[in-house]
N, C-alpha and C positions, 0 to 999 in steps of 0.2 A: 653333575659333571659339566654342565654348561651354564652355571649361574654366573651372571656378570653384574658387578656392583660399581656404580659411579658415586663417589663421595666428594661433593663440592668441586666437581671438575669444571674447569673454565678454559677458554681459548681466546687469545688475543693475537692479532696481527699488528705488530707495532703498538701504536696507541689505541687501536680500534679493538674493542672487546666484542667479539661476535657470539661467544657463548658465555654469558654470565655464570657464576658458580651454580651448579645444579646437582641434585641427588636423584638417582634412579637405580632401581633393582629389577633385573630381568631374571626370572626364575628358570631353573633347568627345564628344558623341554617346551618352553613357551614360544609362541609365534607372536612377536612384538613388531608393530608397524610404527615407524616414525613418519608422521604426515604433517603437512603444512604447506603454505605457499612458497613460491620460489624465493630463495634468499633467507629462509627462516632458520637455517643452521642445521637441518636434518642430515645432509650429506657430510658436513663437517663433523658432526657428532659421531656418525658412523666411522669416519676415518680416524677419529681419536680412539675409538674402541679397537679398531684394527691395528693401530700403531703407525698409520700412514701420515699422521700429523702428531706433533709433540703437544702434550698437555701443558698449559701455562701454569695451572695450579690444580691441586686436588689429587685424588688417587683413584685408579682403576684396579679392580680385583676380578680375576677370573678363577672360578672355583675356590674362592676365598683366598687366593694367593696374589700378592702384589704383582701387577703387570704394567704399571705406569711407564716404566723405563725399559721394558722388554722390547726387542725388535719384533716386527710383524711375524717373522718366521718362528719365533719362540712362544707365541701366544696361543697356538693350537686352534686358530680360527681360519676359516676359508671364505674368501670374498668373491662374489660374482658381480661383474661390472656390467653396466649398460652396453658397453661396446663389444662384449664377448671376449675380446683379447685372446683370440685363437691364433695359432701359427698357420698361415695359409699354405705353406709348403708341406705340412705334415698331414697325415691321415687322421681321421677321427680317433682311431685306436692310439696313435702316437701322441695326439693332443691330450687325451685322457691320461695316458701313461706318464706324461712328462714330469709332473711333480713327484711321482713315485721313483722315477729314474734318478732325479736329482737327489732324492733322499736315500738312494741305495737300496731300495726294496728289491728282494730277489725276484727274478723274472717269472717264476711260477706263481708267486703271490700277486704280482702285477696282473698276470693273465686272469686270475680268479676275480680280482677286484674289478677289472675292466668288464668282464662278462656280467658280473652282478650289476654294475652301474648301467651297462647297456640294456640289460633286461628291465631294470626299474624305469628307465627313461625311453623305452621303445627305440633304441638306437642300434640294436643288434644287426640289422640289415644294412647299416650305413658305416660300419666300422672301418671299411677300407676306402671310403670316399674322403675327399678333402673338403674343407669348409666352404669353398666356393661352389661346390656342387649341392649344397644344402640350402633349405629355406631358412628364414630368420628364426623361426621357432625351433628348428632342429639345431641350429648353431647355438642357440641359448641353452638347449638341453645338453649339448656337448660341454659348454662352460660349466653347467651344474654338475655334470658327470665328473669333470676334472676336480671339482670341489669335493664330491662325495667320496672319492677314493682316498682322500686324505684322512677320512674319519675324524673330522674336526670336533672340537667342543661346541662350536656354534658356526652357523652359516650367516654371512653378512651379504645382503642383496642391496645394491645401489641402483635403484630405478631400473631393474633388469628388463622390463617390458616396454620401455619408452620407444624403442625402435621398431616395434611390431605394429601391424595394422590391427583394427578393432577386433576382428574375428580371432586372430592369433593371440591377442592379449587375453581374451576370455578363456581360450583353451589352455594357455600357459598358466594363467591364474589358477585354474582348477588342478593342473598337473603339479604345481608347486605346493598347493594345499594338500593334495593327496600324498605327495612325497613327505611332507612334514608328519602326516599321520603315520606313515610307514616307518620312518626313521626315528621319530620321537626325539629329535635333536633340536636344541635351541636355534631359532631363526630370528634374525633382525632384518627388517625389510623397510627400505626407504622408498617413499612415493609421494607425489603431489596429488595423486588421484584418490579422493576420499572413498570412491566406490571400491577400489582395490583394498583400502584399509578396512572398510566395513565388512567385506566378504571374506577376507583372509585371516584377520587378526584374532588372537586370543585377547590381546591387550593393545590398545592404541595409545601412542604418546603424541599429543597435539602440540606443535611448536609454533611460536611466533617470535621473531626477532631474537632467536636464541634462547628464549624462555619456554619452559614447559607450562602450557596453559591448563592442561588436564590430562590425567592418565586414568584409563578405565577400559572395561570391555566395550565392544561396539554398542551394545544395547544401553549400557550405562551412559555413554556420551549422547546417544540418541534421545533417551528419555529424560536425562537431567544434565544438560550442558551447563557448565559452571558459569559461563558468561556469554555475551553477545557474539564474540569472535567464534567460540566453539559452536554455538548454536547455528551460526551462519555458515560454518565450514562443513559441519557434519550433516549429511542428509542431501538427497538429490531428487528433485530440485531443492534449492535452499529454502530455509524457513522464511516465512513472511514476517516482517516487522512493522508494527504500528506504534508511532510515537505521538505524544502530546494529547492522547485521548483521555487521560486521567481516570477517574473512578468509573466513567461511562464504559470503559473497556477493560476493566480488571484491576483497578486500583493500583497501577504501577506506571512509572514514566514511560516504559516501553513494554509492549507485550509481543510475544511471538507465537505464531501458529503455523504448523507445517501444512503444505498443500494437501496432503492426504487426510488431514484432520478438519477439513472444511467440506461441508456437504453443499452441493449446488442443486438448485431447483428452478423451474420455470414459473412456479406458483407463488411461493412465499418464503420469507426468511428475514432476519434482522438486518442483513446487509444487502444492499442493492448496487449493481454495477452493470457495465457494458462489456461484452465480450470483444476482445481485440484478436490477437493471434491465437489460434488453436493448434497445438502440436499433437497430431494423431500418431500413436505408437502401436495401434492394434488393440491390445487388451486395455490400454489406458489412453486417456487424452489429457493434456495439460492445457487448461484455459488460462489466459492472461487477461485479467479483468481490470478495467479502468473505471474511473468516475465513481468510486465508492465513497469518496470523502474521507477515507482512512489512510490510504497509501497511494503512491503514484500508480502502482500495479500490484495486484494480488494474484499469485499463482495458485490454481486450484487443480487438484488431481481428481478426475472423474473417470467412470467406466468408458471403455472405448465406444460403446453404443450410445452415449449421451449425445443428444441432438442439440448442438449449439453452433451458431454461425457468427461470423464477424458482424458486429453491430447489434446482436441480440441482447435483450435485457435478461439478467439472471439474478436470482436471490441466493444469498450465501448464509450458511449457518455453521459457526465454528463449534467444535466439540469443547464444551466448557472445561471438561476434565483434562484436556490436552493442551490448554493454553499455558504458555511459559511467561513468567513475569520477571522483569529486570529493573534494577534500580537506576538512579541517575548516572552511576559510574559504570553501568553495563554488567554488574554482577547479578547472578541469579538470586531471586527472592524465594526462599523456601516456602 
């Protein structure tokens, strides 16, 4: 019901091509995240699917039916924006009801759908309040409720958590993920935050300069990044890269090793360095190690109880089975 296919879809603004021709299939019920740095084209791609931007070439199909030239209202999709886009003079109830009212849905059916959406989103006690009386997370839930009552083929989220503080982001991230499990409806979610991508997605689409660099599950991208860009973008903290070490370090022009795949010791190890800044997070500590002769800084993830201070000498041992190798062009060496 919510299968979306892009066949050689591209987008240009005048002479500037921002989305070169690309192919992508989003299966019914999948939670797909478009992720990449600012300006990579992820929001533009979402707007092409929604019909808010015209496609320059190629075809979009929704449930195998051509949708390239359909207006947004005819595509059966519901979009949730970063800015909430609520009517400040209307109650929560009326905001959620608005798309149904415009569609001529009978009032008894409106009431039932509002009640169901409010229950799903923990908004029942707030239906008679106005948006200005709600927190940012509650307003975002109202925006999602307004989308739910339309019973769309797919939900499109455009950086919906960007305006929330850190604690609310975590809470809403979990709520949206739980909602997807309950509704089993296709969701496409745009973010620049790779932690959101890793924790929410069934499938991640990594974009750079309008190009799809890699598509796969979070673990696929974590374990086998296709190139240096994906390797450096997926994972937090980012992967360490060592260049120019040749056969001494793995027989590749560039090797990569994640902070969690390096063991630190005060006694011995093949790499030696000096502790700079230590970031203590409670259960974990991130050591930024200098003077290894390998890279300007190596980031190492150790247990929160590991005793290391600024200026201490540490020995590092990488997990040989977790080393990633890349050729001179930055592509992964199998």
